[in-house]
N, C-alpha and C positions, 0 to 999 in steps of 0.2 A: 747638386750644385753647392759650391762653397758658400758659407755665410757671408753677409755683407762685410766689407773691410771698412770699419768705422774707427776713426781716430779717437782714442781715449783722452779726454781733457775735462777739466773742471767745469767748463761751459755746459757739459751734459747735466751736471748736478744742479747748476743754477737754473737752467731752463726747466728741468723737471720739477724742481721745488716751486717755481713760479706758476707752472701750468697745473700741477697736480696737488700741490700743497699750498696754494696761494692764500688760503684762508687760515693756515696754521700760524700761531703766534711766535714772535721772536720778542723776548722780554729782557729789558735791561734794568737792573737795580743800581742807581747811582750811589756814590759814597754817602750822600746826605740822606739816603733812604727813599728818595723819589723813584718812582717806577715808570718807565717808558715802554710802551707797547706798540708794535706794528706787526705785519705779517710777512711771510715769504714773498708775496707779490710786491709789497713795499720795498723789501730788501733788494729784489731784482731791479726795480725801477731806479733806486738810489745807486746801486752798483753800476748801472748803465750811465747815470749822470756823472759818476766818478770817472768812468772811462773817458767820457767826453771832456771832463775837466782836465784830465792828465794830457789829452790831446792838445788842449788849449795852451797848456804850459810848455808844450814842445817836447814832451817826454815820449820817446819813440818805442816801437816794438823791440823787445829784448833788453830795454833799459831796466835797471833795478830801482825800486821805490821802497824805501824803508818805512817801517811803522814802529813808533815808540809810544805805546799806548796800553791802557788797561784793557780788561775784557769788557767790551760793550758793542752795541750795534754798529757804530761807525767802524770799529775794528773789523767786525764781521763783513761789512761792505767792502773794506779793503782786501780781506781774505779772498773775495771773489772778483771784485772789480779790477784789481791789479793783474792777477794772472789771466783772467778770462779775456783781457784785451791784448794778450801777448806779451805783457810786461812780467817782471820778476819780482815777487814779494819777498822782502828781506825783513824778517821780524827782529828788531833790535832788542837787546837785553838790557834793561835799565839797571840791572844789579851788577854789570861789569864795572871795572874801574874806568875812570875817564880815559885813561890811555888806551885800554883795550876797546872801549866803545868807539873812540875815534878811529882806531885801527880797523874795526869791522866795517864802518861806514866807507872808509877809503878802499878797503880790500874788495868789498862788494861792488864798488863803483856806483853807489847810490846817486841818483839824479834828483831825488826829492825825498822828503821824510814827512809822513803823517804823524803828528805829535800831539799828545795831550798837554795842556798847560802845566800839569804837575811836573812834567819831565823836561820843560824848557831849560831849567838850570843845568841839566846834564849836557845839553847841547851848547850852552854858553861856555862850558868848560873845555870844549873841543872846537875852538873857532877855526883852526886850520882845516878840519874835516868838513865843517859846515860851510865854509866859504866857497867850496866847490859845487854846492847844490844849486839847482835852478830855483828851488823854492822850499820853504817850510810850510806845511799845510797844517794849521793849528785847529784842533777840534772844538775849542771853546774860547771864551774871553780871556785875554792874557796881555800882559805888558811885553811887547815884542821889540821895544826900542833897543837899538844897538846890536841886533843880530846881524851877522855878516853875510846875509843873503836876502833875497826877496821873501816876503811873508804873505800868505793868503789864508783867509778863514776857510775851514772845511765846507761849511754850509754855503759860503759865498761862491766857492768853486763849483758847487753843484747847482746853484740857483740858475733857473731858466735853461738848463741843459736838457736835450731830448731824453726821454725816458726808455728809449730802446737804443741798442747799439749793434751795428752790423760789423762784427769783427771779422778780420781775415781768418781763414781756416788755421787752426793751431796744431801743428804736428805734435803727436803725443810724446815724442822724445825731446821736445824743446823744454827748456827750464821753466818751472813755475814758481820756484821759491828757493831761497838760501837761508840756512840757519847756522849759526856758529856754535861750536862746543863751548863749554863754560870756562875753558882756559886754566884748568887745574894743574896742567903741566905745560908750561910755555904759553905761547900765544893761542888764542882761540882759533880753531880750525873750521873753515867753511865747508858745509855740506850742501850740495845742490840737489834739489828734488826736481823731477820731471813731472809733466802732467800725467804720463802713464804710471809712474811710481805712486803718485798721490791718489789716483783713481783706484789702483789695485789695493793699496794700503787701506783706503776707506772702505772698500768692499769687504776686506778681511775684518776690519774693526767692527763694522755693523753686523757681521755674522754672529751666529750663536757661539762660535769659538773665540770671538773677540769680545766686544762689549755688550753683544746681544741687544741691539737697538732696532726698533721698528717704528712704523707710522703712529702707533698708539702711545709711544713713549714721550716723556718730557725729560730732556737732558739738561743738567747743569754741571758744568765741569769747572772745578776749582783748581784748574791748572792754568798758569798764565799763557795767554795766546802768543806771547813772545818766546815760549819755551817749546821747541821741538814739535811744532804744528799742533800744540794743544792736545797731544795724544792722538791727533787725527780726528778728534770728535766733531769739530764744526763741519768738516767735510762729510763724515759719515751721517750725521744728523740731517743735514740738508739732503743728502742722497736719498734717504728714506722718508723725508718729510716729517721728522720728529720735532716737536716743540723744543725751542732752545731758550734757556734762561741763562743770562750773563750777569755775573756778580762783579761790579766794577769797584775799583779802589783797593786800598789796603785791606788785608784780611781781617775780619772780625767774626769769630765763631758763632756768636749769638745772632748776628745779622744773617749769616749763612743758614743757620738752622731755621730761622724764621722764614727765610726765602724758600728753602726746601719744602717747608710745610705749606706756605701760602700758595705756591705754584703747583703743589702736588707732584713734585719731581719724582721720577721713577728710577732714573740711572744717574749716578754722579761719579766723579773721579777726582783724585787728588793724591798728594804725597802722604806718607804716614803721619807726618807732623800735623797735617790738617785734621786727620781723623782722630788723633789723640785729643786735640782741642775740641773737636765736635763732641766726642764722647764725654768729656768733662762738662761741657755745657748741657748735654742731654741729662746727665746725672744731676747737676746742680739745680736745674729748673724742672726736673721730672717731666721732660717732654719726650714724645715718641714720634716717629716718622713712618706711619703705616703704609704710605704710598711708595716709599723708597724700596725698590725691589732688590737692588744690589749696588754696591760701590766697588769701583776699581781703584787699586792703589798701585803705585810704582814709584821709581826714583831711588828707593832704598828698601831693604827688607823690613816689613812691619814686624814688631814684636809679636810672638804667638799670643800673648796675653791680650793684645789689642784685637787680633782677629777673633779670638774666642769671645771677648767681651761684646763685640758687635753682634755676634750671632746669639749668645745666650741672654744678654741683657736687652738688646734692642731688636732682635729678630731680623737682622740685616746681614746677608752673606757679604763678606769682604773678600774680593777676588784679586789675587796678586797678578800684576802684569810685569813683563820684563822687556827691556829694550834700551835704546840709546839714540842720540841725535842721528847717528849714522844708519839707524834702522827705521827712520821716518816717523815715529820712534819705536813702534811696538813689534816685537819679534815673537812673543809668546804670552799666553794667558793661562792661568792655573785653574781651569774649570775641572770639576770631578767628572769621571767617566760614568757611563750608564750603570756599570756593575757596582759603583760606589754610592748610588743614590740613597741606599738605606743605611749607610754608615752613620754612626752618631757623630756629633759635632767634634768631640775631642779627637776622634780617629781621623776625621777629615782634615782638621787643622794640622795634626801631626804628619799625615801622609800626603796631603794634597795642597792645602791652602798655604803652607809654608814654602812651597816650591816656587821657583821663578815662573814656570809655566810650561804648557805644552806648546811647542813651536806651531805658529800658524801655518796653514798650508801654503806652500810656495817658499817658505824659509827653510833652508837646509842648515843643519847644525852639526858640527863635528868637534871633537875634543882631541887636542894634541898633547902628547907628553914632551918633556924637555928635549928628548932625542928626535922629535919629529914624528914618531909613531902615533898611530891613532889609538885613543884610550877606549876600551870597551865600556858600554853602558851597563855596568854591574852593580851600581848603587854604592860603590865604595871608592873607586879610583878617581882622582882629580885630573883635569887636563885644561889647557888653555882653550877658550871658546872661539871658534871661527864660524862665521856666517856667510851664506851666499843666497841671493834671492832677488826678485824683481823690484823690491823697494829697499834693498841694502846698498849703501854708498859703494861706489867703485873707486873712489879717490877723493882727495880734498881739493877745494877751490884753488886755482892758480898753482903757485909753487909752494904751498904750505908743506911743512915738514911732516914727518911720521908716515911717509909713503910706504915704508917697509911693513905697514900694517896690511897692505894689499898685495896678494901674490899673483903670479901669472895665471893661476887657474880661477881667479875671481874670488878667492876667499878673503874675507876681512877678519883680522885678528882683533877681537874686541877689547882685550885687556882684562876680561873677566876670567876667573878660574871656576870650574863648575864640575859637578858630578852628574853623570847621566843615569837616571834610574831605569831599571829594566822595563818599567811600564811607560817609558817615553817622556817623562818629565825632566826638565833641566833644573838642577839644584845648584844655585850659585853659592860657591864656597867663599869667594872673596874677590876683590879686585887684585890683580897681580901685584900691584905696588903696595897693597894693604896686608898681604899675608905676612905673618911673623915667622921668620926662619931662625929657630933656636936649636943650636947643636946639630944643624943639618936637617932637622925635622920641621915640617910646616904646622903652624897653628892658625886656624881660621879666626880672624877677628870678628866676623859676622856671628858665628856661633856663640862666641864668648860674650859679645855685646847683648845678644838676645837673652842669654842666660842671666846676665847681670841685671838687665832691665826688668826681669821677672821678679826681682826682690821688691817687696812692698814699698820700701822707702825710696826706690830709685825711679825717676821719671825718664832719664835718658842715660845711655852709656856709649862710649867709644873706646875701642882698644887699638893701640898703636904699638909698633915695635921700636924700641930704643936700643942704641948700641950697647953691647956688653963684651968686655974683653975676653971672657971665657967662652961664652956661648954664641957670640956673634950678635944675636938680638935676643931681647927678652920683652914679654908683653907688659904694657902699662895700661891701666884702666882709668879713663877720664869719666867721672860720674857726676851727674846732676841729681841731687837727692833732697828730700825734705828735711833731712837731719844728717849730721856727719856719719859717714859710713866707714868702718875701719877695714884695713887689709884682711884682718882675721875673719870678719864677717863675710867678706866677699869669698875668701877661701872656703869657709864652711858652707856657704851656699853652692859653690861650684864643685865641692868635693863629691865624687861619685859620678859626675857628668864628664869632668875633665881629669886627665892624669895629673898627678902631683907636679910633674915637671912642666906642665902646660900653664899652671896657675900663674897669674900676674905677680910680678915682684913689687909693684907699687900701685897705689890708688891716689889719684889727684881729684880733689873735690872742687867742682866749678859751678859758678852761677848759671852758666849757659854754655852750650857747645857752639863753636864757631860754625858758620854756614857758608857754603859757596854761593855763587850768583844764581844757581838754580835750586837752592834750598837744601842741598845735601850737606852732611857733616864734613867740615873742612879738615881733613886729616893732615894735609900739608901744613896748615897753620898749627895743628897740635904737635906735629913732629918738630917744627921750627921752635916751638915754645919749650918743649920738654926734652930737647937734646937729640932728636932723631934727624936733624937736617931739614931741608926744605923740599926734597923730592917727593 
């Protein structure tokens, strides 16, 4: 007989966590240092009360509910309470411009927004978008006078509501969430996730090929819950019943290190900038984290020196992941293979840890040349990265532009350029728009940035192409350093690694590199500033 045909939806995870991990903690550290604790059983009860509260507000099945909040237990309740009642979770990005924030609220057709008091000024700046809401649901005490819609307190909404909820069956292909890209080229684009895609993605993330999370683990993700499903880790941790630790408020490396130590966190995740600041704090205070089994990093390629430092100085493997909003967000993770287990750290860093990752099972990857032909995985030839799979987006919300990224065969063109290694790893060479084309030849900005960042004086580097009458484009290096670094020093450092014609023509010293709304280096801003245009 065939197996049972059971719909895949996030309610499976919530029910499982409440029943089989009901005694496992969910911990929130507030910005003032206060720690709040409860269990998965409490989470399930409060998520049910939120579902009833949304019913009371007249928000129906299929309606979108936004969240504009830090990482904390209330946000986790919304992560499950909104989609597990048949509604659509829209995680709003507070780092977007007011114009883009208002656009995403309107585009997603949000009916209500769960908001932290810290972010109310952002909503005051977009009154046209807010005026169409049924309610703002505020998670704490705040001055709400003058807001152009009804306001209700989050705990007031939950008060006296039943602690169980009998939701109608949720078809697995119905939408569970929407997240918008960061809008680095034009308007942010909406990506819709289904219950099925979220469940399959969480299963892959929890697996040993993903973040390797199980019931014995304690997970603390320093990825904003408003950014691309928080790497899918809240879903994956609940699925396996792992303890979750949520660090709320603006980032403070010392507070994070203390939290990782106090809660004996075993798995964490964050962008490379987070780990650079954590490394500096560990060194400055001579602190170690013996319980931390590994950290996952993604968002941009970490400098090899940072990967090596985490292993050699702190005894913590740093595993690179690769993905994007359109991939829910993880498409691959750079774990070493069995035959690599005895390699020394420097060889692993050079051959594995610097790679974007091994594609997760279910994600198909192909590389395309400019003429449309498929590029062989020979470790040298570059091609445009295309993805296909059960948690890869098939299009953008509504009539958003850039639909040419999706072809008739279901392949999504990511905008990344990569090399496929013969042993199956994807090696990201650059974003298509960030490659420097000089005299008809390509220069990888990522490779040059990593090389420059390895200079002892340099903390960060970004390389962009600027117009050149003779060569079309030439590389310019933007550097953040502890002392002035000259062009000659950069050339001397890169000599032997890069051909002479590839070396940058200029070095610009900056106090800090500009960042996008998701914390990546904003090369569009650098190109606009230094003569390369705004694209």
